[in-house]
C-alpha positions in Angstrom: 0.0 0.0 0.0 1.2 3.4 -1.0 -0.1 6.7 0.2 0.4 10.2 -1.2 -0.3 12.9 1.4 -0.6 16.5 0.2 -0.5 19.7 2.2 -0.1 23.5 1.7 -3.4 24.4 0.0 -5.5 27.3 1.2 -7.0 30.6 0.4 -4.7 33.3 -1.0 -5.2 36.7 -2.7 -4.3 37.3 -6.4 -0.6 37.8 -6.6 0.1 35.7 -3.5 2.1 32.5 -3.1 1.5 29.0 -1.8 3.8 26.0 -1.5 2.3 22.6 -1.9 4.0 19.4 -0.7 3.3 15.8 -1.3 5.0 12.9 0.5 4.8 9.2 -0.6 4.8 6.6 2.2 4.1 2.9 2.7 5.5 0.3 0.5 7.8 2.5 -1.5 11.0 1.2 -3.0 11.6 3.8 -5.6 9.7 6.6 -7.4 9.7 7.5 -11.0 7.9 10.6 -12.2 6.1 12.8 -9.7 3.7 15.6 -10.6 0.8 17.8 -9.9 -2.5 18.0 -11.6 -5.5 20.2 -11.0 -9.2 20.1 -11.6 -12.2 22.3 -11.4 -15.8 21.3 -11.6 -16.8 20.5 -15.2 -13.3 20.6 -16.5 -10.8 17.9 -17.4 -8.0 17.3 -14.9 -4.9 18.9 -16.4 -1.2 18.5 -15.8 0.3 21.4 -14.0 3.9 20.2 -13.6 5.9 17.0 -13.4 9.4 16.0 -12.6 11.2 12.8 -13.5 13.6 10.7 -11.4 16.3 12.3 -13.4 15.1 15.8 -12.5 13.7 16.8 -15.8 10.7 19.1 -15.5 7.6 19.9 -17.5 5.1 22.7 -17.0 1.7 23.6 -18.4 2.0 26.8 -20.5 -0.5 28.6 -18.2 1.8 28.2 -15.2 5.3 28.4 -16.8 7.3 31.1 -15.2 5.1 31.3 -12.1 5.2 27.7 -10.7 8.3 25.6 -9.8 8.3 21.9 -9.2 11.0 20.3 -7.2 11.6 17.1 -5.2 13.5 15.8 -2.3 14.5 12.3 -3.3 15.5 10.9 0.2 12.2 12.1 1.6 10.0 10.9 -1.3 8.6 14.3 -1.5 7.6 16.6 -4.3 6.9 20.3 -4.0 5.1 22.9 -6.0 6.0 26.5 -5.4 3.3 28.7 -6.8 4.0 32.4 -7.2 1.9 35.2 -8.6 -1.2 33.2 -8.2 -4.2 34.1 -10.4 -8.0 33.4 -9.8 -7.8 31.0 -12.7 -5.4 28.9 -10.7 -8.2 28.0 -8.3 -8.7 24.3 -8.3 -8.2 21.1 -6.4 -4.5 20.1 -6.8 -3.7 16.4 -6.9 -0.3 14.9 -6.3 0.6 12.0 -8.6 3.5 9.5 -8.6 4.8 6.4 -10.3 5.9 4.0 -7.6 7.8 0.7 -7.4 7.1 -1.2 -4.2 10.2 -3.4 -4.6 13.0 -4.0 -7.1 10.9 -6.4 -9.1 7.4 -4.9 -8.7 5.4 -3.4 -11.5 5.2 0.3 -11.8 2.0 1.6 -10.3 0.5 5.0 -10.5 -0.9 6.7 -7.4 -2.9 9.8 -6.6 -3.2 11.9 -3.5 -6.5 13.0 -2.1 -6.2 16.5 -3.4 -5.8 19.9 -1.7 -7.9 22.9 -2.4 -6.3 26.1 -3.7 -8.5 29.2 -3.9 -7.2 32.4 -5.3 -9.7 35.3 -4.6 -9.8 38.8 -3.3 
């Protein structure tokens, strides 16, 4: 069993900042790509940012230059630094990770429970 636990969401004014974190725990041997997705009612879940086990990053065009994804490999943790937040960033943000439970296990994809980010004045 693998759990992804997110934290850092909340209410912030436009132009403000938030830092999300997500930690994988349980039967974790190694982790491949980790990332953040977001979703609003009636809209498809979209990729916000991802980071591979080699450290390569990818960002949605809408957040590029404002958000930064990083990870702490020994802590199995991924972060999303969100600067200059806009109302359109309001969404539930979900952590995602590809996890191996042991050296010979299949890769499995896991999702966190989501954390609400609200940008409003």
